[in-house]
N, C-alpha and C positions, 0 to 999 in steps of 0.2 A: 290578287285582286286588290282593288282601291274603293274605299267608300264612294258610293255613288255611280259605281259602275254597273252597266245594265248586263244581267244575266238571264237566261231562259231557264226555268224550271217547268217540268211537266208533272202534273198530279191531278187528282179527283177534287173536285170543290165541295167540301162537306157541310160548310155552312156560309151564309152571307147575311151579316148584320147591316145596320144603317150605313156605316162608314168603313166596315171591315170586312174582309174575306177569310175563311179559314180553307186551307189547302192541305191535303195529305201528301206529303212528299216522303213518306216514310214516317218520321214524326209529323204532328200537325203543327203547321205554321200559319200565324195569322198576320196579315199584311193590309195596308191601306187598299181601298177600292179602286182608286185612280191608278194604282200601280200595276193592275192586273189586267190581261187581256184576255178575253176569253175566246176559244176557238172550239170549233165543232168536232167531236171524234170522226177518224177516218172510216167511211163507208164504202166497202169494195162496190164498183159498179154492178148493176143487173144485168142479166143476159136478156136480150130481146127475143133472140131466137133459140131454138133447141139446140143441144150439142149433136144429135144425130138426125138425119132425114126420117120423116115418116114413111112407113110401108103404104104403097099406093094399092 
């Protein structure tokens, strides 16, 4: 790794201050807010049809 190199770290946001964000990566890590990209958690698709047919 080199200084300034972009890396992707995944963790839960625990605190947001005015210009800093604290992320739980195992240990708590505080970084500048403009360096963070927030994404939503994966949500599995919901079913629109039942798994088996209804009895007539």
